[in-house]
C-alpha positions as a printed Julia matrix, in Angstrom:
81×3 Matrix{Float64}:
 30.37  32.31   13.86
 31.15  31.09   10.25
 29.29  28.02    9.3
 30.87  25.23    7.14
 28.71  23.32    4.76
 30.19  20.82    3.06
 28.89  19.08   -0.19
 30.96  16.21   -1.27
 29.77  12.94   -3.24
 26.54  12.57   -4.68
 23.57  14.88   -4.04
 20.94  12.08   -3.06
 19.05  11.13    0.06
 19.72  10.61    2.81
 22.57  13.13    2.2
 20.57  15.91    0.82
 17.9   15.82    3.71
 20.66  16.08    6.3
 22.02  18.92    4.3
 18.72  20.94    4.25
 18.13  20.48    7.7
 21.64  21.86    8.43
 20.75  24.88    6.61
 17.81  25.55    8.16
 19.54  25.13   11.49
 22.14  27.82   10.27
 19.05  30.11    9.45
 17.78  29.99   12.83
 21.07  30.55   14.66
 21.7   34.33   15.21
 25.46  33.4    16.13
 26.07  32.34   12.68
 27.08  35.6    10.61
 28.05  33.7     7.24
 28.73  30.54    5.57
 31.11  28.82    3.76
 29.85  26.34    1.49
 32.47  23.64    0.27
 31.41  21.66   -2.88
 33.23  18.54   -4.27
 30.23  16.81   -6.26
 29.61  15.43   -9.43
 25.72  16.48   -8.9
 22.7   14.13   -8.23
 19.22  14.45   -8.21
 17.68  17.26   -9.77
 15.06  17.7    -7.26
 17.45  17.46   -4.47
 19.81  19.82   -5.84
 16.95  22.46   -6.56
 15.51  21.84   -2.98
 19.19  22.84   -1.69
 19.36  25.68   -3.77
 16.53  27.02   -2.66
 17.13  26.77    1.16
 20.68  28.5     0.44
 18.9   31.23   -1.64
 16.63  31.98    1.22
 19.37  31.92    3.75
 21.02  34.21    1.93
 17.77  36.62    1.08
 15.81  36.15    3.79
 18.21  35.74    6.81
 20.88  38.17    5.13
 23.59  35.71    5.71
 26.47  35.86    3.03
 27.54  32.44    1.37
 30.94  32.0     0.07
 31.38  28.92   -2.22
 34.47  26.92   -2.4
 34.69  24.35   -5.32
 36.98  21.49   -4.99
 38.19  19.03   -7.68
 34.59  18.34   -9.04
 31.63  21.09   -8.99
 29.42  19.6   -11.88
 25.72  19.41  -12.65
 24.02  19.81   -9.29
 27.04  20.58   -7.42
 27.58  23.56   -9.59
 23.84  24.63   -9.84
């Protein structure tokens, strides 16, 4: 399986919390072999963007799941980060 994670709109609670929980779920699922991260976001809160980045980095390095990023019409600030 390939997990599709969509980041669209502002990176603020409660969206960021749901995305982090989804990332954690993907990390535990041995059937998921990689992630497609679809971004269409102008950014949001620095702390939330940093937490998402940290979880994605851990997913890639610790859980050995490759991540491919697709940037939509907007991938600015925290969306680019």
